[in-house]
FITORDREN-333338 format. One record per residue (C-alpha): x, y, z. Coordinates in pm, whole numbers, plus 50000, padded with zeros to 5 digits. Example, Ala and Ser with C-alpha at 12.3 -4.5 7.8 and 13.67 -1.06 7.14 Angstrom:
2
512304955050780 513674989450714 
This chain:
864
622694754122929 625974775623006 628944757623055 630654770323362 634574771923412 635504780523778 638964799923786 640434802224177 643964822624208 645804802524493 648954818324469 651664804424750 648534776324844 646674793825104 645644772725404 642024776925284 642244762524951 641224727925048 638074738325180 637254761924883 637944734124664 635744709624851 632714731424851 633074736524470 633114702024411 630654690724651 628064717124504 624824698624364 625124716324023 628924714524007 630764734223722 631984719623413 635634724523503 637784738723788 641184755323737 643484763324023 646164784923960 648884778624222 651654804824121 654624818724287 654344847424551 655184873924270 652504863223989 649804887524097 646274875724088 645324893623771 647864875423602 646774844523760 642994847423677 643914855923331 646034826623290 643254804623395 640924822323189 643344813722879 642954775722952 639214774923037 636674759422787 633654772122914 631264798122807 631034816623145 633704820823353 633194820923727 635794836423951 636254826424313 638764835924588 640704807724734 639474821425067 635574817125029 633434786325053 630374787924819 627174780524902 625304749824747 622994767324523 625484791024392 626204774524054 622484768024026 621474806524042 624524818223836 623934792223551 620084800923586 620854835423532 622734835623234 620344810723065 617384831023135 618944864023020 621014863722722 621554901322769 623294894223103 626974900323059 628564895823435 627154887823739 628654889924113 627624880824450 628224889324832 629794874725146 627104860925362 626614870725723 628444841525865 632004846725858 634174818225971 637164838726139 635934846226504 637934879026577 636554912226647 638524926926344 637534895026107 634104899526198 633394937526142 635194935225826 633584907425672 630134918725769 631094953225651 631684939225291 628334919025347 626344948525440 627254969325137 626844944224867 623314935425050 622324970425031 623104976024632 621274951824464 620264951924096 622474969923795 626134976723871 629274993223688 631764972023856 632684936723922 633854914024213 636184881724157 635454873224491 632484854924359 631764869124026 630994854423673 631284865023338 630614854722989 633974841222828 633594860822503 633054892722661 636164886322902 638364879222597 637064910722399 638194932022680 641814915322727 640894901323082 642124920923380 644694948223366 647644938223581 648584973323618 645444979223851 646764955724116 644324949624370 641334966224211 641524949523878 638204937023918 636484970223965 638664982423683 637344954623439 633794961923560 634174998323493 635794989923123 632904965923065 630224988523188 631445014722937 630644988522648 627124990022749 627434955522895 624694947623147 626324937223501 624154926623798 624664922524183 622604893524303 622474895824686 621434858524708 624414846524542 626394839624882 629774825424971 631364826425316 634624845625388 637264825825560 639834852425589 640964863525938 641624901325942 643824917326199 643774957326274 647344960926075 646024942525788 642664958625765 644554991425756 646804981425513 644114967125283 641865001325324 645085026325244 647245005625008 644974975024865 641654997624833 641645035524895 644765047424708 644365021424390 640425029324386 641115066024380 643705063924094 641255039423900 638475067223915 640585093323788 641835071823505 638085065323389 636875102323471 634055083723688 631905092223992 630575062024135 628075060124390 627515025724413 628725001824676 631155015824963 631345050624723 627785059624791 626725092824928 626135076825281 629635062725322 631125095025195 628915112725468 630135087125689 633665096225662 633095131625701 631445125026044 634315101826139 636895131826055 634925156426244 634645134826561 638305128826569 639275167226527 636625174926802 638215149627031 641895166226993 640395200027009 638765191527326 635045193527216 633345165027334 629885179127248 631045182726879 632395146426916 629155131127023 627245147526757 629745132626506 629255100026662 625535104426668 625535110526274 627765081826200 625405058026389 622295073726235 623905067925850 624815032425951 621985020326168 621544988225964 624854979625963 625244982426344 621914964426412 623364936726210 626484938626420 624444937226739 622224906826599 625314889626511 627754895626778 626254915327052 626224951427194 629934949627310 631354940126960 629044962426781 630534991926986 634024976826856 632604978426526 631545015726560 635365024926636 636765000526351 634225016826102 635335050926195 638875039826169 637965026425809 636455060025708 639595080125802 642015056125660 640065059425337 640095099525378 643855095425407 643915074925071 642225099024855 645105127424832 647535098424792 645915084924517 645495117024330 649135125324340 650015088424258 647735089923975 649395124323842 652925108523874 651795073423692 650545092823413 653295114423319 656505092923407 658045069323186 656845031723258 659125003423272 657984978123014 656624946423125 658684916423153 658844895222846 658164856922877 659474830022651 658124795322625 659964768322788 659704732822800 657254719223047 654394697523073 651854682723310 649284655023267 646624637023502 644174608723456 641054600223601 638644569623630 636114590623477 635484610623149 637424640923204 641034639223101 643584661022963 647234674122970 648834704522964 651864718622843 653884752322800 655194760123116 656444799423067 659704811723153 661324849023128 664474856322946 666874847823244 665424813923260 663714814823584 660274804123589 657714831523560 654534809623532 655004773623633 653614742623448 650104730823409 648824698123493 645184685523448 643534662523696 640214646623621 638064634323898 636014602323962 632804614423802 634394626823486 632374659023525 635084684223556 638904688223548 641284708123773 644514722523649 647104730423910 649864756323840 652644745724067 655324774024182 658794775124192 659654782124542 662364807024621 664954798824881 665024823025180 667844848825192 670254833425465 672144861925499 669274884925571 667974857325817 671604859225987 671114895826007 668024895426189 669184868326410 672144891026514 670184917426621 667774893526777 670884880926989 671864916927056 668594927527169 668494896827421 671694903927566 670934942427598 667654933327757 669404910128016 671874936928101 669384964528134 667244941428364 670354933928606 671564967828612 668004982228660 668615002128328 664954999028156 664235032628299 667725044428300 667495077128165 665135104428332 662725107528071 662145070927983 659065066828252 657485097628068 657295076027738 655055052827917 653255076428103 652345098027820 650095069827617 649025054827974 647655088728048 645355087227790 643795052827918 643515070428241 641505098628094 644135122928239 643445160528078 644215169327817 643585132827694 644455125827322 646495157227348 649235141527522 650225122127243 651225156226999 652875179227211 656745184627325 657675148327197 656435138026853 653675114526903 654685082926678 656475062826964 653645070927190 650995061026957 652725028826882 652735022027269 648685023527284 648064985127204 650324974027477 650165004127755 647014995627887 648094962627997 649134970928355 652354949128367 653374962228079 653014995828177 654834993228502 657534972528360 658324995428084 657624966427821 655044984727654 657745008027511 660464980727514 658104959027245 658034991027007 661684998527030 662784962526980 660364961626685 661904991026556 665414979526596 664964948126379 663074969926091 666304990826106 668504959126067 666074948725787 666174982325582 670054986925637 670514954625478 668194959725209 669914991825120 673024978525119 671914952324840 670214982024652 673425001624632 675254967824500 677094954524781 677184917724809 675104898725068 678044890825293 678874930025309 675124936325390 675554911225652 678224932525794 676464962725789 673624950225999 675734929726222 677984959226297 674874979026396 673434950826604 676944949026787 677304985326925 675874984527256 674495015827219 672075005626926 671204974727131 670354993227427 668275017727260 665874988627143 665244973927475 664135008927655 660985029327588 662735058227412 662525071727078 666095065626905 665115030526775 661955044126617 663435073226480 666385049826319 663825027926182 661735051825989 664915072025849 666475041425743 663245029825554 662845064125407 666175064725268 665775029125113 662715036324937 664075070024818 667015052924685 664905027324520 663125049624355 666025067324229 667105032724046 664035024223937 661605051423907 658975032224087 655925053724206 655305030024463 658955032724608 658705071424589 655085070424787 656935044825028 659805070725093 657145098725155 655215078525392 658505066425575 659705102725595 656165110425749 656825083126038 659985097526052 659105131126114 656305121526364 659285102926555 661225133426642 662235168426531 665765155226391 664365139926101 663045172225999 666075182325805 665465155225576 662785175825413 664615202225254 667625178025185 665215150224984 663115178924802 666395186124623 667085149524567 663535146124421 663845175124189 667235164724071 666255131224009 663575138223819 664985162923599 668085142123536 665665117023404 664705144723137 660845141323252 658785170523121 658145200323376 654525186723441 656125154223541 658765167223740 655915189423942 653685158523995 656835138624107 657665167124370 653955169724479 653595132524536 656665133024767 655615162624951 652355152825010 653285118525136 656525131525308 654595164025473 651755146125657 653985140925959 654895178125984 651385189325886 649835168126152 652155179926408 651445214126335 647955209026338 648335192726703 650015222226809 647285246426673 644675225326848 646425226727188 648325258427212 646705280526959 649895283526809 651645259926508 654845272126631 654575265026993 657055234526990 660105254126899 660855264227240 661425227127325 663845221927043 666925233827221 665865219927581 662935218427824 663245247128013 661785274827839 658525251527731 657725242628111 655385269228180 653145263527872 653365229027902 652345230328269 649385249828192 648185221127935 648735196428187 651335178927974 654615164028087 657755182828008 661165174027863 664125187328053 667075189827801 668035180727449 670605151827422 673335135927207 675085103627275 678615097227079 678255062726906 681875057526980 685125073926820 686335044426650 683165034626485 682665071226395 686185071426194 685415041826036 681845054825905 683275086825800 686305069525604 683765043325463 681665073625330 684505092225190 685525056825002 682095054024914 681585087424732 684945083524544 683565051024418 680625065624282 681655103624209 680455097923842 676955086823935 675365113624194 672115090524196 674485065924399 675255090624668 671445091624812 672355071425107 674365098525263 671225112825371 671705086925648 674035112325823 671175137225844 671945139226248 675015158526177 673185182425971 670265185226234 672745189426551 674895214626356 671905236626264 670475229926639 673995242826786 674005274026549 670565283026643 669795271827001 673565272027093 672935237227245 676365221927228 676795188127050 678945176127340 678645193827671 681535191627902 680255210028186 679585180528413 679345142328401 675775145128405 675585160528073 677645134627920 675445106628042 672335123527910 673805129827549 671875099827380 670075110227056 673245113126855 673015076826865 670725079426553 674005081026346 674775047026379 672815031726097 674925056425869 678145045126034 677725010025991 676565012725669 679405029825532 681995012425729 680574980225541 680064991625215 682945014425181 685864999925331 687444961625254 686624935725452 689454932725681 689594965425757 685904962425855 686354933126099 689214955726274 687404985126292 684194969926423 686104954026693 687494987826791 683965002626767 682364979226983 685504980527250 684905020227245 680925018627301 681464995127570 683715016727773 681305043627691 678325023527878 680685012328160 681345050628195 677665056928221 677085030928498 680035047128675 678255079828636 674885067228782 676815054829068 678605090029137 675305105429109 673595082029367 676455087229610 676345125529551 672435124529634 671045134029298 669245102629235 668805087929585 667725053829560 667465051129945 664125069629849 661295042629853 658975059629625 656465030829669 656125040030017 655235075729912 652735063529664 651055038629901 650435068830158 649245091729893 647085066229730 645645056030084 644445092830154 643795106429804 640115096229779 639995102129405 641945135229449 644715140529174 648205146829268 650425178429152 653915166829127 657205186228964 657265185928613 659695162028555 661895142128775 663005104828787 661695100029136 658555115829075 658055094028764 658705062228957 656225076729209 653505077028906 654535043628788 654295028129126 651305045029285 649095039828969 647465074729056 646425096228754 649035124928837 648945157128652 652305175628603 651005212028592 654165230728709 657505224428833 657855242829181 661625248529138 661385269128798 660685307628875 658435312728554 656215282728669 655865297829010 654685331728839 652145312828633 650985293228961 650835320729179 647885334028924 646065304228915 645555285129253 641935284429229 642575263428910 644105234229122 640825228829325 638945232928992 641075206628863 640225183829164 644215185629289 644075176629637 647905164429705 651165178729605 654335155229609 657785174329582 661165165029602 663925189929707 667175197229931 665105212230207 661555219530326 661315251530140 658095261730287 658255299530152 658225281529802 655295262129870 653305295230021 653875314229716 652785288229515 649895275029702 649035301429977 648095290330308 646335257730185 649235236830115 650015216230476 652985193230507 651955158630596 654535134030508 658305135930426 660965110430364 664745114730382 667255099030137 670775098630066 672925130130052 670485161230088 667455146429919 664105146430058 660445138029923 657845161930076 653835153630074 651405181930095 647785184630123 645365212729995 642775197630239 642085217230579 644225191430791 646465161430723 645655125330815 645925116131165 648805091131102 650755119830913 654325123230995 
């Protein structure tokens, strides 16, 4: 009879460990020993399993994850299989169809895994450590799991074992219940970085073309159908999208039938969408995995840390026959505990032993917590001020940033194309999970949530970057605190605007690139590329980082004396990861406008791009912007940067954080090409609207803290904060001046206009000026699906509209809401002919008036 040793890796002692152990110990045919490896968070699963296997005494090793509950007959079936077939080397099972976590994502993900394993019984060329058994001698002969293949070490082991001619079987009746609770972010992260990329590298390393489990042709065709469906939706081809959906359902009808039986039709529909997203993530992982494989194949690999024996022991006693002791805690060269001590405990029946490896817990970084705490306090103060002064929608285009994703849910044409046109789409995509909730949409909180999270991420990566370049934790805290103390930064984190997202992505990008230059880590280079893609999808400003960082990547690779092929592979990985954002944006411009460079007209300002945006039914953007961060902080940051460069003048690689100054390069280029002034001085209105320059704040805060001695840092910080507050107060005065001049007449109650139109629209759409703060407020408060096709004050738009009055009726437009200084009937007649009739108007402060027109034969009786 085979002797079974169960090994459970339980790093950081997951909450599910107790249920996992209880199920193992209560099994009728319990294993002969149980080894629980409880290690610190930095002890990988492969190392934990290998360590447990070295201590095991059984001739069959059974690997079980700490978040599963085995069925009562699990060990009976496993023992019988190995006793019955002497040629059987390894065996693994499947999750059952009753996952414990109730959420839609959890149910989908666990049932998907169940379905994949249940559909592929019999001989296999892979292995699974969720519930898998292997003969101990075969495991030892292969050297166990390879820690370099993190996340897919079991698949790698199965492939290596199969290459020796060993027999591996998948038994679909060898079942366990999965306890893991999935979220959408954790699913996507696992599918991309935990499965897709490592699996692609693994297949290339083994020169294998597997067609088993989720690599079967049915799954590959499903991925193709998902991709075709998304492209069809973006291109506005609903029929092709439906055919793609039908193909996906036909290919996976058994799985979807399982979802219907277990969860009902509604959950099954959600499962179809999640399944398509799962396949799209897998497609994204393929090119990333290929380039990561090419880089890792050529780059110099850092030697693994050496562990030395240290004095450590553990012992345990029980009232049965099982007893034992363990000693030999392992420690690395610097004296820190790398693999903690072993202890053996015997249970009452003396049948099996439990060895628990107790971790050495790391103390939390108090300075990091203080940095994040300072940012949170600054955001709370800024939010209170923004609400008090009614400045959540303080800029003219802030309403647009909640309207764009909301229009996707409202099914306003052109639907998903709203997300990738004049503004880069990242901010609006991140809003999608929140903007469909009406209170979050109307208050702007959907965008505030995204901005606040981005502000915290900026603070986190700025702190880590300071540590990476050798600054003390205190100085890293000063950098993060100085950033948080700037009212401009805090304000950007509590409004639905883009700067906070831009700063977060750019700071993360510079951090990972600096980390790669310091360590040579391929994952750090991949992280730099992905962060750069996120940055380029946040705003055009960051596009200047692409050529700048390309030079850095090539320079670093060459200075490390890599072979030319390694330099090429490194550059290819970075370009592929970092170029995703720009490539996706260009593709969306092709699908929407038929021209990949259609967005160029919008970089210097919005006036030139209004007609094409209007004809596509998209929101427009009136002008470029720049906000001075405060002269004192600017002087401090530039001075600190100079001292930073002097201190590292002999080490060019240490100067990579200078990339944080990319906004200077961007706006200098923009000023030279589009003649857009960095600091327009023609009016107070221009000064108030100069805001995107705030993205230079992380650079100023970082170099102020790392380049200048501490007393000077504090003095500059106080001066910079005072200067920023003066700027914010000046902006408030400008807003009051504009209101008095009638430029932004608060006396006009757009809610009344909204109620009037909503009461009489009867499903007809409303045409409004392309961009105006009052019109944006009208859209927010009325809830009507407005279409911004033209701006009646734009002569280019007038000419375009005069050629397409029939398009208005074809699109179901029946009402026009227009703000202007007088009732310009001539303009309205030119645009809409004799069909437009004035029905309602409201006068505000100054000369401003709001007019409501109808394209119906007559106005409602109560019209005024």
